[in-house]
C-alpha positions in Angstrom: -8.9 8.5 3.3 -11.1 8.1 1.6 -13.2 11.2 3.6 -9.4 13.2 3.7 -9.3 12.6 -0.2 -12.5 14.2 -1.0 -13.0 17.1 1.7 -10.1 18.6 0.9 -10.2 18.4 -3.3 -10.8 21.3 -3.8 -9.0 23.5 -0.8 -5.4 20.9 -0.9 -3.2 21.3 -3.8 -1.3 17.9 -2.8 -4.8 16.4 -2.5 -5.8 17.4 -5.6 -2.7 16.4 -7.8 -2.8 13.0 -6.2 -6.5 12.5 -6.4 -6.2 14.0 -10.7 -2.6 11.3 -11.2 -2.9 8.6 -10.1 -6.1 5.9 -9.5 -7.1 5.1 -6.4 -8.9 1.6 -4.5 -9.9 1.2 -1.3 -11.0 -1.9 0.6 -11.8 -0.9 3.9 -13.3 -4.6 5.6 -11.8 -7.0 3.1 -12.8 -9.7 6.2 -16.0 -8.4 6.9 -16.9 -11.7 8.5 -13.8 -12.1 11.1 -14.7 -8.1 11.6 -18.0 -8.8 12.8 -16.8 -12.0 15.0 -13.9 -9.8 16.1 -11.3 -12.9 14.9 -9.2 -12.8 12.7 -10.1 -15.6 10.4 -13.4 -16.0 8.3 -15.2 -18.8 9.2 -12.0 -20.9 10.5 -9.7 -20.0 7.8 -7.2 -17.4 7.8 -6.9 -15.6 5.0 -3.2 -14.1 5.1 -2.3 -17.2 4.4 -4.6 -18.0 1.9 -3.2 -16.9 -1.7 -1.3 -18.9 -4.2 2.3 -18.7 -2.9 4.5 -21.7 -2.2 1.0 -23.2 -1.1 -1.0 -26.0 -1.3 -3.6 -26.2 -4.2 -6.6 -27.3 -2.0 -5.3 -24.5 0.9 -5.7 -21.7 -0.7 -8.6 -19.3 -2.0 -10.8 -20.3 0.2 -12.5 -17.0 1.8 -14.1 -14.0 0.1 -11.9 -11.9 1.7 -8.8 -14.2 -0.2 -11.3 -14.3 -3.4 -12.2 -10.5 -3.9 -7.9 -9.4 -3.7 -7.5 -11.9 -6.4 -10.0 -9.9 -8.5 -8.7 -7.5 -7.3 -5.5 -7.7 -8.4 -6.6 -9.7 -11.5 -8.5 -6.7 -12.9 -6.1 -3.8 -12.7 -2.2 -3.6 -12.5 -1.4 -2.5 -9.7 1.8 -1.1 -9.0 1.7 0.0 -4.7 -0.5 -2.1 -2.0 -0.6 -1.8 1.9 -1.8 -4.2 3.5 -2.6 -2.7 7.4 -2.1 -5.3 10.6 -1.8 -4.8 14.3 0.6 -7.3 16.7 3.9 -4.9 16.3 5.2 -2.2 14.7 7.0 -2.5 11.3 7.0 -2.1 7.8 7.6 -5.3 6.0 8.6 -6.8 2.6 9.4 -9.7 0.3 10.1 -11.6 0.8 8.2 -13.3 3.4 7.7 -16.8 2.0 10.4 -20.2 3.1 11.6 -21.3 -0.3 13.7 -18.0 0.3 14.2 -18.1 4.0 17.7 -19.7 4.5 18.9 -18.3 8.0 18.7 -14.9 6.7 16.5 -13.0 4.4 16.9 -14.1 0.4 16.7 -10.5 -1.1 14.1 -10.0 -4.1 14.9 -9.0 -6.9 14.0 -5.4 -5.9 14.8 -4.5 -2.6 16.4 -1.5 -3.4 13.6 0.3 -4.3 12.1 -1.5 -1.6 14.6 -0.5 1.4 14.2 2.8 -0.6 10.3 3.0 -0.2 10.0 1.6 2.7 12.4 4.3 4.5 10.2 7.3 3.2 7.0 5.9 4.4 8.1 5.6 8.3 9.7 8.5 7.7 7.1 10.7 6.9 4.7 8.6 9.2 6.6 9.4 12.6 5.2 8.0 15.5 1.6 9.7 15.7 3.6 11.2 19.2 1.2 8.0 21.0 3.7 6.5 24.2 5.5 3.9 23.1 5.5 4.1 19.5 8.2 4.2 17.5 9.5 5.4 13.8 8.7 1.7 12.2 11.6 -0.4 11.8 11.8 -1.4 8.3 13.5 -5.3 6.7 12.1 -7.9 4.3 9.6 -10.0 6.4 11.7 -12.8 6.8 13.4 -10.8 9.0 11.0 -8.6 11.2 8.2 -10.9 11.0 8.3 -14.5 10.2 8.4 -16.4 6.9 4.9 -17.8 5.7 2.7 -20.4 3.2 0.3 -18.5 1.1 1.2 -14.7 2.3 -1.1 -12.4 0.0 2.1 -9.3 0.0 5.0 -12.8 -2.1 1.9 -13.8 -4.1 1.0 -10.0 -4.8 4.2 -9.0 -6.1 5.6 -12.4 -8.2 2.3 -15.0 -8.5 2.7 -13.6 -12.4 6.7 -14.6 -12.6 8.1 -16.7 -10.2 5.9 -19.2 -10.9 7.7 -22.5 -9.3 6.1 -21.3 -6.3 2.7 -21.1 -7.7 0.2 -24.0 -8.6 -3.5 -23.0 -8.9 -6.1 -23.2 -6.4 -8.6 -25.8 -5.9 -10.7 -25.1 -3.1 -14.0 -26.3 -1.5 -15.8 -23.1 0.0 -18.6 -22.2 -1.5 -19.0 -23.8 -4.5 -15.1 -24.0 -5.4 -13.3 -21.0 -7.7 -12.4 -21.2 -10.9 -9.1 -22.5 -11.2 -8.1 -20.2 -14.3 -8.8 -17.1 -11.7 -5.5 -18.3 -10.3 -3.7 -18.5 -13.5 -1.8 -15.3 -13.5 -0.4 -13.5 -16.6 3.2 -10.3 -17.2 0.2 -7.9 -16.4 -1.4 -9.6 -13.3 -0.1 -10.4 -10.2 3.3 -8.0 -9.7 3.3 -5.3 -6.9 4.8 -3.7 -4.4 3.1 -5.0 -2.1 3.9 -3.9 1.3 2.7 -5.1 4.5 2.0 -2.5 8.1 2.2 -3.8 11.1 0.3 -1.2 12.7 0.4 -1.0 16.8 1.6 -3.2 18.9 -2.2 -3.6 20.4 -4.2 -5.1 18.4 -6.7 -2.8 19.6 -5.4 0.4 20.6 -7.0 2.9 23.7 -8.8 5.5 21.2 -7.3 7.9 22.9 -4.2 7.0 21.2 -6.7 7.0 17.6 -5.8 10.7 16.8 -8.0 12.9 15.0 -7.5 14.9 11.6 -5.9 18.0 12.7 -2.8 15.4 13.4 -2.8 14.3 10.0 -0.5 17.9 9.0 1.0 18.1 12.1 2.9 15.1 13.4 4.0 15.3 17.6 0.8 17.9 18.3 -1.7 16.8 20.3 -4.4 15.4 17.1 -1.3 12.6 16.8 -1.4 9.5 17.0 -2.6 5.7 15.3 -4.9 7.4 12.3 -2.5 10.1 11.2 0.5 8.2 11.1 -1.0 5.9 8.7 -3.1 8.4 7.1 0.6 10.2 6.4 2.0 6.7 5.4 -0.7 6.0 2.7 -0.5 10.0 1.8 3.4 9.6 0.9 2.2 6.0 -0.8 -0.2 7.3 -3.4 2.6 10.5 -4.1 5.3 7.7 -4.2 4.2 5.5 -6.7 4.7 7.6 -9.6 8.0 9.9 -10.7 7.2 13.2 -10.7 8.8 16.7 -11.4 6.7 19.8 -10.1 8.4 23.1 -11.7 7.5 26.2 -9.1 9.4 28.5 -11.1 11.5 29.4 -14.4 14.2 31.6 -14.4 13.4 33.1 -11.5 10.2 33.9 -12.0 6.8 32.5 -10.5 5.5 29.5 -12.8 2.5 30.5 -15.1 0.2 27.6 -13.5 0.2 25.6 -10.8 0.9 21.7 -11.6 -1.6 19.6 -12.4 -4.4 21.9 -11.9 -6.6 21.3 -14.4 -6.8 24.0 -17.0 -10.9 25.3 -16.0 -9.8 25.8 -12.4 -6.7 28.2 -13.6 -9.1 30.9 -14.1 -7.0 31.4 -17.7 -8.7 31.5 -21.0 -8.8 28.1 -23.5 -6.8 30.5 -26.0 -4.2 31.5 -23.5 -0.7 31.3 -24.8 1.7 28.6 -23.1 5.4 28.9 -22.6 8.2 26.1 -23.0 10.8 25.5 -21.0 13.6 23.8 -21.3 14.0 21.9 -18.0 16.9 19.9 -17.1 18.9 17.9 -14.1 21.1 15.2 -12.2 20.2 11.8 -12.2 22.3 10.2 -9.6 
């Protein structure tokens, strides 16, 4: 993703707009120890259950992985977060916690938005043209996956406002972690945090991964798991902020390409700017 955004910044108007109008944070190897040892845990502790949402204070923020994510949420008012996993194909959203698991998922306050965004991500990602793949099913994690204690997604979405489920952590690992780091204000952890399960196989075959040529060519020979999920990530970056692009006014092409910096427009600093009134219907 980072390479795609950097290398295509000058040649791809969509990429340029995403980079110019978004803050994009990427944590490529959150559980570095687990990756090195080829296990899901960090020194025997599962980072996926290491967050202070419906979790015992002594059983959260035990891992460097969870603490690193916590610091990211604390230092930025994140709006949309995707965490990629493997082992099935799914887009899961809140809730995925036991307090909201009663037969079927108790819908979150933002369920309608979450369902619509997940639908777009599933559609834009496609199947990757991988045999056995299907468009990502999407639903609350309680329905599609299973409920957990201490899940990152529920914590990342609701730790700042569903405070009855959150208690400050008091881990003993790595010399401890200040309890103040898991006391959240209204401006901390309140992002739409999405679980993407990318593949039925934990380690897909190399031939199914795909390449760069498949990103904008779904269904082509270059498509695969990586182009599929790069498309999903690009769609998420685009969706994080509503926008309107104007390409024509009164039948005439727009004088300036949207979101292109003035220095790149080929116009002098004193060029006249027209004003257009735009009306649209919201439904």
